[in-house]
C-alpha positions as CSV (number, residue, x, y, z in Angstrom):
1,M,0.0,0.0,0.0
2,D,1.4,3.4,-1.0
3,I,0.9,5.6,2.0
4,F,1.3,8.8,-0.1
5,E,-0.9,7.8,-3.0
6,E,-3.6,10.2,-1.8
7,Q,-2.8,13.8,-1.5
8,M,-0.5,14.4,1.5
9,F,-1.4,17.3,3.7
10,A,0.8,19.5,5.9
11,T,-0.7,20.8,9.1
12,A,0.7,24.2,10.0
13,P,4.3,23.1,9.5
14,K,5.5,26.4,8.0
15,P,6.2,29.2,10.4
16,E,3.4,31.8,10.4
17,P,4.2,35.4,9.7
18,S,3.6,38.3,12.0
19,T,-0.1,38.9,12.2
20,E,0.0,41.3,15.1
21,P,2.5,44.0,16.0
22,E,4.2,43.7,19.4
23,P,2.5,45.5,22.3
24,E,4.0,48.9,23.0
25,S,5.6,47.6,26.2
26,A,7.4,44.8,24.4
27,P,10.4,45.2,22.1
28,S,9.7,44.6,18.4
29,P,11.0,41.5,16.7
30,E,13.4,43.6,14.7
31,S,15.0,45.1,17.9
32,E,15.3,41.7,19.4
33,S,16.9,40.1,16.4
34,A,19.3,42.9,16.1
35,Q,20.7,41.9,19.5
36,E,21.2,38.3,18.6
37,T,23.5,36.5,16.2
38,K,21.8,36.0,12.8
39,L,20.9,32.4,12.4
40,P,21.5,30.6,9.1
41,D,18.6,29.9,6.7
42,T,18.0,26.2,7.4
43,L,15.1,23.9,6.6
44,T,14.2,20.6,8.3
45,L,11.6,18.3,6.9
46,S,9.6,15.9,9.2
47,F,7.2,13.2,8.2
48,I,4.5,11.6,10.4
49,G,2.3,8.6,9.7
50,F,-1.5,8.7,10.0
51,D,-1.1,6.9,13.4
52,G,0.9,9.8,14.7
53,E,4.2,7.9,14.6
54,S,7.3,9.1,12.8
55,I,8.0,7.5,9.4
56,E,11.5,6.1,9.5
57,G,13.4,5.2,6.3
58,L,11.2,7.2,4.0
59,E,13.1,8.0,0.8
60,C,12.7,11.5,-0.4
61,R,13.8,13.7,-3.3
62,V,14.4,17.4,-2.7
63,R,15.0,19.7,-5.6
64,V,16.1,23.3,-5.0
65,V,16.6,25.3,-8.3
66,N,18.9,22.9,-10.3
67,K,20.2,20.9,-7.4
68,T,18.6,17.5,-6.4
69,Q,19.2,15.6,-3.2
70,F,18.1,12.1,-2.3
71,L,17.6,11.7,1.4
72,S,16.1,9.2,3.9
73,T,14.3,10.0,7.2
74,D,15.9,9.0,10.5
75,S,14.3,7.3,13.4
76,N,12.5,10.6,14.3
77,G,11.0,10.8,10.8
78,K,13.2,13.8,9.8
79,L,15.6,14.5,6.9
80,Q,18.9,16.0,7.7
81,T,18.8,19.8,8.1
82,M,19.5,21.6,4.9
83,T,21.1,25.1,4.5
84,L,19.3,26.8,1.5
85,S,18.9,30.1,-0.1
86,P,15.8,32.0,1.0
87,N,12.9,32.4,-1.5
88,A,14.3,29.7,-3.9
89,E,11.9,27.3,-5.5
90,I,11.8,23.9,-3.7
91,E,10.1,20.7,-4.7
92,I,9.6,17.8,-2.3
93,A,8.8,14.3,-3.4
94,V,8.5,10.9,-1.6
95,K,9.3,7.5,-3.1
96,R,6.5,5.1,-3.9
97,F,6.9,1.3,-3.5
98,D,7.2,1.0,-7.3
99,G,10.3,3.2,-7.3
100,S,8.6,6.3,-8.7
101,Y,8.4,9.6,-6.9
102,K,5.2,11.5,-5.9
103,V,5.5,15.3,-5.6
104,I,3.8,16.4,-2.3
105,D,4.8,20.0,-2.2
106,T,6.2,22.8,-4.4
107,T,6.9,26.1,-2.6
108,T,9.6,28.6,-1.8
109,V,12.4,28.3,0.8
110,P,11.6,30.4,3.9
111,V,13.8,32.8,5.7
112,G,15.4,31.7,9.0
113,E,15.5,28.4,10.9
114,T,12.4,26.5,9.9
115,T,10.8,23.0,10.3
116,W,8.1,21.8,8.0
117,E,6.0,18.8,9.0
118,Y,4.0,16.6,6.7
119,V,1.3,14.1,7.7
120,S,0.4,11.1,5.5
121,P,-3.3,10.5,5.0
122,K,-2.7,6.8,5.2
123,L,-1.6,4.2,7.7
124,L,1.3,1.9,6.8
125,V,1.0,-1.7,8.0
126,E,3.1,-4.7,7.1
127,T,1.5,-8.0,6.3
128,N,2.4,-11.4,4.7
129,T,0.4,-13.2,2.1
130,E,-0.8,-16.8,2.9
131,A,-2.7,-19.5,1.1
132,H,-6.4,-18.9,1.3
133,E,-7.4,-22.3,2.5
134,G,-6.2,-23.6,5.9
135,A,-7.1,-25.2,9.2
136,P,-9.8,-23.4,11.2
137,G,-8.5,-21.0,13.9
138,N,-9.7,-18.5,16.5
139,A,-8.1,-15.3,15.2
140,E,-11.2,-13.3,16.1
141,S,-10.5,-13.9,19.8
142,Q,-7.1,-12.1,19.4
143,A,-8.9,-8.8,18.6
144,P,-9.2,-6.5,21.6
145,K,-12.7,-6.0,23.0
146,P,-14.2,-2.5,23.5
147,V,-14.9,-1.3,27.0
148,E,-16.4,1.9,28.3
149,Q,-13.0,3.3,29.2
150,D,-12.0,3.2,25.5
151,R,-13.9,6.3,24.8
152,G,-11.4,8.4,26.8
153,D,-12.6,12.0,26.7
154,I,-15.0,11.5,23.7
155,T,-18.7,11.1,23.8
156,P,-20.4,9.5,20.7
157,P,-23.5,10.9,19.0
158,E,-26.5,10.9,21.3
159,S,-28.5,8.7,18.9
160,V,-25.8,5.9,19.1
161,T,-26.2,3.0,21.5
162,P,-22.7,1.9,22.4
163,P,-21.8,-1.8,21.9
164,A,-21.9,-4.2,24.8
165,P,-18.5,-4.5,26.5
166,T,-18.2,-8.1,25.2
167,Q,-18.9,-7.3,21.6
168,T,-16.0,-7.7,19.1
169,P,-15.6,-4.7,16.8
170,I,-16.0,-5.5,13.1
171,P,-12.6,-4.5,11.5
172,P,-12.7,-2.5,8.2
173,A,-11.7,-4.4,5.0
174,P,-8.1,-3.4,4.3
175,A,-8.6,-2.7,0.6
176,K,-12.0,-1.1,0.8
177,K,-12.8,2.4,1.9
178,K,-15.9,2.9,4.0
179,P,-17.8,6.2,3.5
180,C,-17.6,8.5,6.5
181,N,-19.8,11.4,7.6
182,K,-17.3,14.1,8.3
183,H,-19.6,15.8,10.6
184,A,-20.2,13.0,13.1
185,K,-20.9,14.6,16.4
186,H,-18.3,13.6,19.1
187,K,-18.0,15.7,22.2
188,T,-15.5,15.9,25.0
189,N,-16.9,14.6,28.3
190,A,-15.1,17.1,30.6
191,I,-13.1,20.3,30.4
192,P,-9.4,19.3,30.5
193,Q,-7.9,20.4,33.8
194,K,-4.4,20.5,32.4
195,I,-3.0,21.5,29.0
196,S,-0.4,18.8,29.1
197,G,-1.0,15.5,27.4
198,Q,-2.1,12.2,28.8
199,T,0.2,9.3,29.8
200,P,2.3,8.0,27.0
201,V,0.6,5.6,24.7
202,K,2.2,2.3,23.7
203,K,3.5,1.9,20.2
204,V,1.3,-0.3,17.9
205,E,2.4,-3.9,18.4
206,A,3.1,-6.1,15.3
207,L,0.0,-7.4,13.6
208,K,-0.8,-11.0,14.5
209,P,-1.7,-13.4,11.7
210,G,-4.1,-16.2,12.2
211,R,-7.1,-18.1,10.8
212,D,-10.8,-17.6,11.3
213,A,-13.3,-20.4,12.0
214,Q,-13.6,-21.1,8.3
215,G,-9.8,-21.4,8.0
216,H,-9.4,-18.1,6.1
217,P,-6.4,-16.0,6.9
218,Q,-7.1,-13.0,9.1
219,T,-4.8,-10.4,10.6
220,T,-5.7,-8.6,13.8
221,F,-4.4,-5.6,15.8
222,A,-3.6,-7.1,19.1
223,S,-3.4,-3.7,20.9
224,K,-5.6,-0.7,21.1
225,V,-4.3,2.5,19.4
226,K,-5.5,5.5,21.5
227,D,-5.9,8.9,19.9
228,W,-5.1,12.4,21.3
229,W,-8.2,12.2,23.6
230,G,-7.3,8.8,25.0
231,S,-10.1,7.3,22.8
232,W,-9.7,4.0,20.9
233,R,-10.5,5.1,17.4
234,M,-9.2,2.8,14.7
235,P,-7.1,3.6,12.8
236,G,-6.9,7.0,14.5
237,F,-7.0,10.8,14.0
238,N,-10.8,11.0,14.7
239,L,-11.9,9.3,11.6
240,W,-13.0,5.9,12.9
241,S,-14.0,4.5,16.3
242,H,-15.5,1.1,17.2
243,D,-18.9,2.8,17.2
244,D,-18.5,3.5,13.4
245,F,-18.7,-0.2,12.7
246,V,-22.0,-0.9,14.6
247,Q,-24.6,-1.9,12.1
248,G,-27.4,0.6,11.6
249,R,-25.6,3.5,13.2
250,K,-27.2,6.9,12.5
251,M,-24.8,9.7,12.1
252,V,-25.6,13.2,13.6
253,S,-24.4,16.4,12.1
254,T,-22.6,18.9,14.4
255,S,-23.8,21.7,12.2
256,T,-27.5,21.3,13.0
257,K,-27.4,23.5,16.1
258,A,-25.2,26.1,14.4
259,Q,-27.2,26.2,11.2
260,Q,-30.4,27.0,13.2
261,N,-28.4,29.8,14.9
262,V,-31.1,30.1,17.5
263,P,-29.9,31.8,20.7
264,T,-30.1,29.2,23.5
265,V,-28.3,28.9,26.8
266,N,-27.5,25.5,28.2
267,A,-24.8,24.0,30.3
268,E,-23.3,21.9,27.5
269,E,-23.0,24.9,25.2
270,I,-21.3,27.1,27.9
271,K,-19.0,24.2,28.8
272,H,-17.6,24.1,25.3
273,V,-17.2,27.9,25.2
274,N,-15.4,28.0,28.6
275,E,-13.3,25.0,27.6
276,I,-11.7,26.7,24.5
277,I,-11.3,30.0,26.3
278,R,-9.5,28.4,29.2
279,Y,-7.3,26.4,26.8
280,L,-6.3,29.4,24.6
281,T,-5.6,31.5,27.7
282,Q,-3.4,28.8,29.2
283,Q,-1.2,28.3,26.2
284,T,-0.5,32.0,25.5
285,D,2.7,31.9,27.6
286,Y,4.1,28.9,25.8
287,K,6.6,29.4,23.0
288,Y,6.2,26.6,20.5
289,G,8.9,27.9,18.2
290,N,9.5,25.9,15.0
291,A,7.5,22.8,16.1
292,G,4.6,22.0,13.8
293,T,1.0,21.8,14.9
294,V,0.9,18.0,14.6
295,E,4.2,17.6,16.4
296,I,2.8,19.6,19.4
297,L,-0.4,17.7,19.4
298,T,1.5,14.4,19.2
299,Q,3.6,15.4,22.2
300,L,0.5,16.3,24.2
301,S,-1.1,12.9,23.3
302,K,2.0,10.9,24.3
303,G,2.9,12.8,27.5
304,T,6.1,14.1,26.0
305,F,5.0,17.7,26.0
306,K,7.9,19.7,27.6
307,H,6.8,23.3,27.4
308,Q,6.5,25.2,30.6
309,H,4.4,28.3,31.5
310,G,6.3,31.5,31.3
311,E,8.3,30.8,28.2
312,K,7.0,34.1,26.8
313,P,4.8,36.9,28.1
314,A,1.1,36.1,27.6
315,G,0.6,39.5,26.1
316,K,3.3,39.1,23.5
317,P,2.5,37.7,20.1
318,A,4.3,34.5,19.0
319,N,3.5,35.4,15.4
320,Q,1.9,31.9,15.1
321,C,-1.8,32.6,15.6
322,Y,-3.1,29.8,13.3
323,K,-0.9,27.2,15.0
324,Y,-2.2,28.2,18.5
325,V,-5.8,28.3,17.5
326,K,-5.5,25.0,15.6
327,I,-4.1,23.3,18.6
328,A,-6.9,24.7,20.9
329,L,-9.7,23.7,18.5
330,T,-8.3,20.1,18.2
331,R,-7.5,19.6,21.9
332,T,-10.9,20.8,23.1
333,G,-12.7,18.7,20.6
334,W,-14.2,21.5,18.6
335,V,-12.9,20.0,15.3
336,N,-12.3,16.5,14.1
337,G,-8.6,16.1,13.3
338,V,-6.6,19.3,12.6
339,L,-7.5,22.3,10.4
340,V,-5.6,22.2,7.1
341,G,-3.7,25.1,5.7
342,E,-0.8,27.5,6.2
343,S,-2.5,30.9,6.3
344,A,-5.0,31.9,9.0
345,S,-6.8,34.0,6.3
346,T,-7.9,30.7,4.6
347,A,-9.4,29.1,7.7
348,G,-13.0,30.0,6.9
349,S,-13.5,27.1,4.5
350,E,-11.9,24.7,6.9
351,L,-14.2,25.8,9.7
352,I,-17.3,25.4,7.5
353,K,-16.2,21.8,6.8
354,Q,-16.1,21.2,10.6
355,G,-19.7,22.4,11.2
356,F,-19.2,26.1,11.8
357,I,-21.4,28.6,10.0
358,D,-20.6,32.1,8.8
359,V,-22.5,34.6,11.0
360,T,-20.7,37.7,9.8
361,D,-23.8,39.2,8.2
362,S,-25.9,38.8,11.3
363,L,-23.5,40.9,13.4
364,P,-23.0,44.7,13.4
365,D,-19.2,44.0,13.4
366,S,-16.8,41.5,15.1
367,R,-16.9,43.5,18.3
368,W,-20.3,41.9,18.7
369,A,-19.0,38.4,18.2
370,A,-20.2,36.0,20.9
371,P,-17.8,34.1,23.2
372,G,-16.7,31.1,21.2
373,D,-17.0,32.8,17.8
374,V,-13.9,32.5,15.5
375,S,-12.9,35.6,13.5
376,V,-10.8,35.2,10.4
377,Y,-8.9,38.2,9.0
378,K,-7.0,39.3,5.9
379,W,-4.4,41.9,6.0
380,T,-5.2,45.2,4.2
381,Q,-3.4,45.7,0.9
382,A,-1.0,48.2,2.6
383,V,0.0,45.7,5.3
384,L,0.4,43.0,2.7
385,E,2.8,45.2,0.7
386,E,4.7,46.0,3.9
387,E,5.1,42.3,4.7
388,R,6.2,41.5,1.2
389,K,8.8,44.3,1.3
390,K,10.0,43.0,4.7
391,K,10.3,39.5,3.5
392,K,11.8,40.6,0.1
393,N,9.2,38.4,-1.6
394,P,6.7,40.0,-4.0
395,E,4.6,36.7,-3.9
396,Y,4.4,36.5,-0.1
397,P,0.8,35.3,0.7
398,N,-1.8,37.2,2.7
399,H,-1.5,35.2,5.9
400,G,-3.8,37.4,7.9
401,H,-4.9,36.6,11.4
402,I,-7.3,34.4,13.4
403,D,-8.7,34.7,17.0
404,V,-11.4,33.3,19.2
405,R,-13.7,35.8,20.9
406,S,-13.9,35.5,24.7
407,Y,-16.1,37.3,27.1
408,D,-13.6,40.2,27.4
409,N,-10.9,39.8,24.7
410,Y,-9.9,38.2,21.4
411,L,-7.7,35.1,22.1
412,T,-5.0,33.8,19.8
413,D,-1.3,33.2,20.4
414,Y,-1.4,36.0,22.9
415,I,-3.8,38.0,25.0
416,P,-4.0,41.6,23.6
417,V,-3.2,44.1,26.3
418,S,-5.5,46.6,24.4
419,H,-8.3,44.1,24.7
420,H,-8.7,44.0,20.9
421,P,-6.7,43.4,17.7
422,R,-5.0,46.1,15.7
423,W,-8.1,46.7,13.6
424,S,-6.2,49.0,11.1
425,R,-4.1,46.1,9.9
426,Y,-7.1,44.1,8.6
427,E,-10.0,44.0,6.2
428,I,-13.3,43.5,7.9
429,P,-13.1,39.9,9.3
430,R,-15.5,37.0,8.8
431,V,-17.0,35.5,11.9
432,Y,-17.7,31.7,12.2
433,R,-19.8,30.0,14.9
434,K,-20.3,26.5,16.3
435,F,-20.7,26.8,20.1
436,Y,-21.4,30.2,21.7
437,D,-22.9,32.1,24.6
438,P,-25.5,34.6,23.4
439,L,-25.9,36.5,26.6
440,P,-23.0,38.9,26.3
441,I,-24.5,40.3,23.1
442,L,-27.8,40.8,24.8
443,R,-26.0,42.6,27.7
444,M,-24.4,44.9,25.2
445,K,-27.8,45.8,23.8
446,A,-29.3,46.4,27.2
447,F,-26.3,48.5,28.3
448,L,-26.5,50.7,25.2
449,R,-30.2,51.3,25.8
450,C,-29.3,52.5,29.4
451,I,-26.7,54.9,27.9
452,R,-29.4,56.3,25.6
453,E,-31.7,56.7,28.6
454,F,-29.2,58.7,30.5
455,E,-27.9,60.8,27.6
456,C,-31.3,61.5,26.1
457,Q,-33.5,61.6,29.1
458,A,-35.7,64.4,27.7
459,E,-36.9,62.1,24.8
460,P,-38.9,59.2,26.2
461,D,-39.2,57.5,22.7
462,D,-36.1,55.5,22.3
463,S,-36.3,55.3,18.5
464,K,-36.3,59.2,18.3
465,R,-33.2,59.6,20.3
466,Y,-31.0,58.8,17.3
467,T,-31.9,62.3,15.8
468,L,-31.3,64.5,18.8
469,L,-28.9,67.4,18.9
470,N,-27.3,68.9,21.9
471,C,-27.2,72.3,20.2
472,A,-29.2,73.6,17.2
473,L,-27.3,73.9,14.0
474,P,-26.4,77.4,12.8
475,G,-29.5,79.2,11.4
476,T,-31.9,76.8,13.0
477,K,-33.7,76.5,16.3
478,S,-34.5,72.7,16.2
479,K,-32.5,70.3,18.3
480,R,-33.1,67.5,15.8
481,F,-31.6,66.5,12.5
482,S,-33.3,64.8,9.6
483,S,-30.6,63.0,7.6
484,F,-28.4,60.1,8.6
485,D,-26.1,60.6,5.6
486,T,-23.4,62.1,7.8
487,H,-22.9,63.7,11.2
488,P,-25.1,66.8,11.4
489,W,-22.2,69.0,12.2
490,D,-20.3,67.7,9.2
491,T,-22.7,69.8,7.0
492,V,-21.5,73.2,8.4
493,S,-18.2,75.0,7.9
494,K,-15.3,74.5,10.4
495,E,-15.7,78.2,11.5
496,Q,-19.4,77.6,12.4
497,R,-18.9,74.3,14.1
498,S,-19.9,74.4,17.7
499,I,-17.9,72.8,20.6
500,Y,-21.3,71.5,21.6
501,S,-21.5,69.2,18.6
502,A,-22.9,66.2,20.4
503,A,-25.5,64.4,18.3
504,G,-27.6,61.2,18.1
505,A,-28.6,58.6,20.7
506,Y,-25.1,58.6,22.3
507,Q,-24.4,62.3,21.9
508,I,-21.3,61.6,19.8
509,V,-19.4,64.8,19.2
510,Y,-18.1,65.6,15.7
511,T,-14.4,65.0,16.5
512,T,-15.1,61.6,17.9
513,W,-17.2,60.7,14.8
514,V,-14.2,61.7,12.6
515,E,-11.8,59.6,14.7
516,L,-14.0,56.5,14.6
517,L,-14.8,56.8,10.9
518,T,-11.4,57.7,9.5
519,G,-8.9,56.5,12.2
520,M,-7.6,60.1,12.5
521,N,-8.1,62.9,15.0
522,G,-8.8,66.5,14.3
523,A,-5.1,67.3,14.1
524,G,-4.6,64.8,11.3
525,E,-2.8,62.3,13.5
526,V,-3.5,58.6,12.8
527,I,-5.4,56.8,15.6
528,A,-5.0,53.4,14.0
529,D,-6.8,51.2,16.4
530,N,-10.0,53.2,16.1
531,K,-10.5,52.4,12.4
532,M,-13.2,49.7,12.1
533,F,-15.8,51.2,9.8
534,S,-15.3,50.3,6.1
535,L,-18.1,52.2,4.4
536,A,-18.8,52.7,0.7
537,P,-18.5,56.3,-0.6
538,N,-22.3,56.7,-0.9
539,E,-23.2,54.8,2.3
540,A,-24.9,56.7,5.1
541,K,-22.4,57.5,7.9
542,F,-24.6,58.2,10.9
543,T,-27.4,55.7,10.8
544,P,-28.9,54.4,14.1
545,Q,-27.0,51.1,13.5
546,L,-23.7,53.0,12.9
547,Q,-24.3,55.0,16.1
548,D,-24.7,51.8,18.0
549,R,-21.4,50.5,16.6
550,M,-19.6,53.7,17.3
551,A,-20.8,53.6,20.9
552,V,-19.5,50.0,21.3
553,A,-16.2,51.1,19.8
554,K,-15.8,53.8,22.4
555,I,-16.7,51.4,25.2
556,E,-14.1,49.0,23.9
557,N,-11.5,51.8,23.6
558,R,-12.1,52.5,27.3
559,Q,-11.5,48.8,28.0
560,A,-15.0,48.5,29.4
561,L,-16.6,46.2,26.8
562,G,-15.5,43.0,28.5
563,L,-17.1,44.2,31.7
564,V,-20.3,45.0,30.0
565,R,-20.4,41.6,28.3
566,K,-19.9,39.9,31.7
567,G,-22.5,42.1,33.4
568,E,-20.0,43.8,35.7
569,L,-21.9,47.1,35.6
570,A,-20.1,49.0,38.4
571,G,-16.7,48.4,36.8
572,A,-17.9,49.4,33.3
573,I,-19.5,52.6,34.5
574,A,-16.4,53.6,36.4
575,K,-14.4,53.4,33.1
576,L,-17.1,55.2,31.1
577,R,-18.4,58.1,33.3
578,T,-15.8,60.4,31.7
579,E,-16.9,59.4,28.2
580,W,-20.6,59.8,29.0
581,T,-20.8,62.2,31.9
582,S,-24.5,61.6,32.5
583,L,-23.7,58.2,33.9
584,P,-23.7,57.6,37.7
585,G,-20.6,59.3,39.2
586,G,-20.2,61.5,36.1
587,K,-19.9,65.3,36.5
588,E,-23.4,65.9,34.9
589,N,-25.1,63.2,36.9
590,A,-25.1,64.9,40.3
591,G,-28.7,65.4,41.5
592,R,-30.2,64.0,38.3
593,R,-33.7,62.5,38.8
594,T,-36.1,60.4,36.8
595,A,-39.5,61.7,35.7
596,S,-41.0,60.2,38.9
597,G,-38.4,62.0,41.1
598,G,-36.1,59.1,41.8
599,L,-32.3,59.5,41.7
600,M,-30.6,58.4,38.5
601,D,-27.8,56.7,40.5
602,Q,-26.0,53.3,40.3
603,A,-29.0,51.4,41.8
604,Y,-31.3,53.0,39.2
605,F,-28.9,52.2,36.4
606,E,-28.7,48.5,37.4
607,S,-32.5,48.2,37.8
608,L,-32.9,49.7,34.3
609,F,-30.3,47.4,32.9
610,N,-32.0,44.3,34.4
611,T,-35.3,45.4,32.9
612,Y,-33.8,45.9,29.4
613,F,-31.7,42.7,29.7
614,T,-34.9,40.7,30.4
615,E,-36.6,42.3,27.4
616,E,-33.7,41.4,25.1
617,K,-33.8,37.8,26.3
618,R,-37.5,37.6,25.8
619,K,-37.1,38.9,22.2
620,V,-35.0,35.8,21.3
621,G,-36.9,33.3,23.4
622,I,-34.5,33.0,26.3
623,K,-36.1,32.7,29.7
């Protein structure tokens, strides 16, 4: 059997580029590298079998420009390290059993010290041929029997009745492929308490030949091969388990819940969300370096994971966002196997295959993503050109960025100290959903309504607050505006523009509107992180929806959005009372009273919030 006859896939073997700039408190990669001795440009190729074991003795052909090398893998499945010229064309091929070579990758040599890791889509087993007829035997008894513990941390689809402990699994025919539903729903039983792997698994013992009761030759695996979750899934990597061979099994799609996209709150859903948030948070201070995604996952599975907390600051990017997110998605059971691809910007299609759905169009923007949502970004053209110039490669791909929304941040290979990505570096991201908690979004809506209540108390009709003016425009007496095409004070000359230019439901002043819309302040200085609104030239620029988005942007810039999403109102108000001075504790709040004479204090705000939060839940059918 040619283990590379099908297309071979590499899982995050190539080092990912910088997708996030270093935090201001941390030295830049350039300044760090300038203090170190420049490393040679080297490349190491590593090959892993479908069972997670290194492939020893694999003959390979490596062509770089006009030079060809024939090499064999060592006991660790690696070819000898090669020193090569950066950006040169490289072709990698593996030798088939018939002596021909199969090309598995054609790309360019990277800059720096790099390891690429390839995983075969097949499992290599060695067998001997025997005469068909023979004396009856009991080979079936050599096959291991399934027991409940074989599931490890995996739960099968709810509609499946597990086989009795004494039942012998029906092995797959070696030469025949069995169709598989890629979306079979398996779930983790419990949130992992440690990021490290389980106890080392035993290497697969040699196959045992024998005869069945009819005297026909039969080969059996005498030992159980456990996967990364400690589950017996033959042959491994999440594709088969002993449940898959139960007659009459009905497969269940993981995408059913997501495709309905109906907000619900249940313990199972929240457990999944908390699990991936905890995992991503824990691994942000690991420094994986050149190790590939599958290599890290294999170490975790076998108990050979040697990384320690504190290898890097949690707030400092490792410039390997896709690797970190892939590992988290796999280890927490959100995906079957490992996401394929080198660039984070291409992850969307892979997530769709795993039962995620694209919910981008249902959200105002990615600040509104629910905990558990995965955002996939592409660099802007300016950033792409900058990266290509830095790498001295005009064909350098748009690797982009990926993160998972938490309750108060955007988790990836680091935890942003600003509590959000550098928005100015990216096109508007796409957001993908599988498991999520809808309540933070509903809290955001309730909190926004409270701000509108405090800022526009004189107008009891909430829908009319979006057209209020703090000060009448020159030549008019009305404190309302009629067009959402632009900020009302954008229609008058700079000389006539009042310092009391607050307008709309959140009383957004003209200069703030300019900052949020253009990413620049009134002095023409770039405020990069504020730019999030990519609008068409003829698109209205002060609609009620856009006012809501701008208010959320200001809340996030004040590092209060996470507090709002978690329902920590006192902390959020403390950070926002200088932005909206009508809020409790603000300079314009002293002595303010409701229409019935009550104080508009913290207690009133919280009571109002609870009322609106209950209304938002009722709108979507949550009790």
